[in-house]
KEZAPA-794452 format. One record per residue (C-alpha): residue in one letter; y, z, x. Coordinates in steps of 0.1 Angstrom, whole numbers, padded with zeros to 4 digits, always signed. Layout:
! residues N
AYZX;...
***
This chain:
! residues 260
X+0291+0337+0297;X+0323+0359+0296;X+0323+0382+0267;X+0289+0400+0259;X+0291+0417+0214;X+0268+0443+0215;X+0263+0475+0194;X+0283+0505+0202;X+0265+0536+0213;X+0282+0574+0209;X+0294+0570+0249;X+0317+0546+0241;X+0338+0560+0206;X+0365+0567+0229;X+0370+0531+0248;X+0363+0511+0211;X+0395+0530+0203;X+0414+0528+0226;X+0409+0497+0219;X+0417+0498+0181;X+0451+0517+0191;X+0465+0499+0224;X+0459+0467+0196;X+0471+0476+0164;X+0502+0498+0180;X+0514+0465+0199;X+0504+0445+0163;X+0539+0445+0144;X+0514+0448+0112;X+0488+0469+0125;X+0516+0498+0137;X+0529+0494+0103;X+0497+0511+0093;X+0490+0526+0119;X+0520+0550+0108;X+0511+0554+0074;X+0472+0567+0078;X+0484+0583+0110;X+0519+0593+0107;X+0516+0617+0130;X+0513+0594+0157;X+0479+0581+0173;X+0486+0591+0216;X+0489+0629+0217;X+0455+0641+0238;X+0449+0666+0206;X+0450+0639+0179;X+0426+0613+0204;X+0401+0640+0205;X+0403+0650+0172;X+0395+0613+0161;X+0365+0611+0189;X+0351+0644+0166;X+0351+0633+0135;X+0340+0592+0145;X+0311+0609+0160;X+0306+0630+0128;X+0310+0599+0104;X+0284+0582+0130;X+0258+0609+0124;X+0261+0603+0089;X+0267+0569+0076;X+0240+0545+0070;X+0258+0513+0063;X+0286+0513+0084;X+0281+0492+0123;X+0307+0494+0152;X+0305+0463+0175;X+0319+0464+0211;X+0330+0433+0230;X+0325+0441+0266;X+0338+0419+0296;X+0307+0407+0311;X+0320+0407+0344;X+0335+0436+0349;X+0317+0461+0319;X+0349+0473+0306;X+0356+0467+0262;X+0380+0443+0254;X+0376+0444+0216;X+0360+0459+0190;X+0349+0454+0152;X+0340+0480+0121;X+0320+0472+0097;X+0297+0477+0064;X+0272+0460+0060;X+0261+0465+0026;X+0225+0448+0024;X+0214+0464-0011;X+0238+0470-0046;X+0256+0505-0048;X+0267+0518-0079;X+0301+0535-0087;X+0297+0566-0071;X+0285+0549-0042;X+0319+0530-0042;X+0346+0548-0050;X+0376+0549-0037;X+0370+0576-0004;X+0396+0602-0006;X+0427+0602+0022;X+0413+0639+0034;X+0433+0643+0070;X+0465+0639+0048;X+0486+0654+0023;X+0518+0652+0003;X+0542+0628+0002;X+0517+0608+0032;X+0486+0609+0017;X+0502+0593-0017;X+0516+0568+0000;X+0484+0563+0020;X+0463+0558-0012;X+0487+0537-0028;X+0487+0513+0004;X+0446+0517+0006;X+0436+0517-0034;X+0455+0484-0040;X+0429+0470-0016;X+0399+0491-0028;X+0408+0475-0063;X+0407+0439-0049;X+0373+0445-0033;X+0360+0455-0066;X+0372+0425-0084;X+0359+0405-0059;X+0323+0421-0051;X+0319+0452-0079;X+0285+0460-0062;X+0273+0435-0049;X+0262+0421-0011;X+0281+0413+0016;X+0297+0423+0050;X+0330+0439+0053;X+0354+0437+0082;X+0375+0472+0082;X+0389+0470+0111;X+0395+0440+0142;X+0411+0442+0177;X+0413+0432+0211;X+0426+0452+0237;X+0465+0433+0243;X+0460+0423+0282;X+0427+0407+0270;X+0439+0388+0239;X+0440+0348+0244;X+0409+0347+0260;X+0382+0344+0236;X+0366+0378+0231;X+0381+0377+0196;X+0367+0342+0184;X+0331+0360+0206;X+0333+0386+0178;X+0341+0367+0151;X+0310+0343+0154;X+0292+0368+0161;X+0302+0388+0126;X+0292+0353+0115;X+0256+0350+0132;X+0249+0381+0114;X+0257+0367+0081;X+0234+0337+0084;X+0208+0363+0093;X+0213+0381+0063;X+0228+0354+0039;X+0255+0378+0033;X+0291+0367+0023;X+0315+0383+0052;X+0350+0393+0034;X+0379+0411+0057;X+0420+0413+0050;X+0437+0399+0076;X+0471+0405+0089;X+0494+0378+0082;X+0494+0369+0118;X+0455+0368+0122;X+0450+0344+0100;X+0449+0311+0121;X+0418+0325+0138;X+0402+0334+0108;X+0404+0298+0096;X+0398+0281+0125;X+0364+0303+0126;X+0351+0285+0088;X+0373+0314+0069;X+0391+0309+0040;X+0416+0325+0015;X+0401+0341-0020;X+0417+0323-0050;X+0447+0338-0061;X+0428+0336-0096;X+0402+0357-0080;X+0422+0384-0068;X+0456+0387-0043;X+0468+0420-0029;X+0507+0425-0024;X+0522+0454-0012;X+0558+0460-0020;X+0586+0466+0003;X+0593+0498-0010;X+0561+0514-0002;X+0556+0500+0034;X+0592+0501+0045;X+0595+0466+0048;X+0624+0440+0038;X+0601+0419+0018;X+0567+0419+0003;X+0540+0414+0020;X+0511+0393+0010;X+0477+0402+0027;X+0457+0373+0032;X+0423+0379+0013;X+0394+0362+0036;X+0362+0352+0027;X+0334+0335+0047;X+0301+0324+0028;X+0270+0319+0047;X+0255+0281+0049;X+0227+0292+0023;X+0252+0291-0001;X+0275+0265+0011;X+0250+0240+0022;X+0250+0220-0006;X+0286+0212-0008;X+0278+0177+0015;X+0258+0172-0011;X+0268+0177-0037;X+0305+0165-0025;X+0323+0200-0035;X+0353+0215-0014;X+0344+0254+0000;X+0365+0262-0023;X+0351+0246-0052;X+0314+0262-0037;X+0330+0293-0041;X+0344+0295-0071;X+0308+0282-0084;X+0296+0309-0072;X+0322+0335-0078;X+0317+0322-0115;X+0278+0329-0112;X+0280+0362-0098;X+0272+0395-0127;X+0302+0416-0122;X+0300+0430-0153;X+0329+0453-0159;X+0341+0449-0129;X+0362+0420-0131;X+0397+0429-0140;X+0417+0415-0169;X+0446+0395-0163;X+0458+0377-0136;X+0438+0398-0108;X+0469+0409-0085;X+0478+0440-0075;X+0507+0453-0064;X+0515+0488-0044;X+0546+0503-0068;X+0564+0533-0063;X+0559+0558-0089;
***
């Protein structure tokens, strides 16, 4: 077996984020996000030391977030990573409030909060305080891409979903959407939620739509083969049955990041 997916340990922090920063820097969409979240750059020793220290502190306090590493089983090298929250229990409004972007100030902070805020509002619309697995980050080092490490990581998270009965949700880059679809994910229907980042905020020529991807476990979709319904129809039936009360937004569900 060429790749092995395991929980990341404290000594892995630097290696895991070496992969994260390398992968996001090499991808145009990922690099744009890094520039928004870390406008001072991500390569300096000072930044990496502070980032590692902050990550360690977070690992000591978070009770829902897990980091996974993908190892080349021949060399032991960390070639991929995934960061996700596993929300086993329902959460109240305070528990799921949008986190402040505390490491930035001024216009940089406002810009980052607009981008992250539109993603957060879509999650609130879809999930509210519900139980699910949220993948924050997913990365394979550029020199190891195309070898199956990405599929191994995704499959490990699918196995977690099946064993817990929890759906998986993530915000894909347009370029990565194909991998998730091959692994059985579907895009959240636009009538439920849609995220469009405006060009004026991202600094791009055109608005960018973020594919919101979801995969339901077999405990939910298994009935589709019996009823003849598509996975999309099963998803919409399931979504409409969920009690999300006041968390359900009005209108079309489209959320845009706008320049203020």
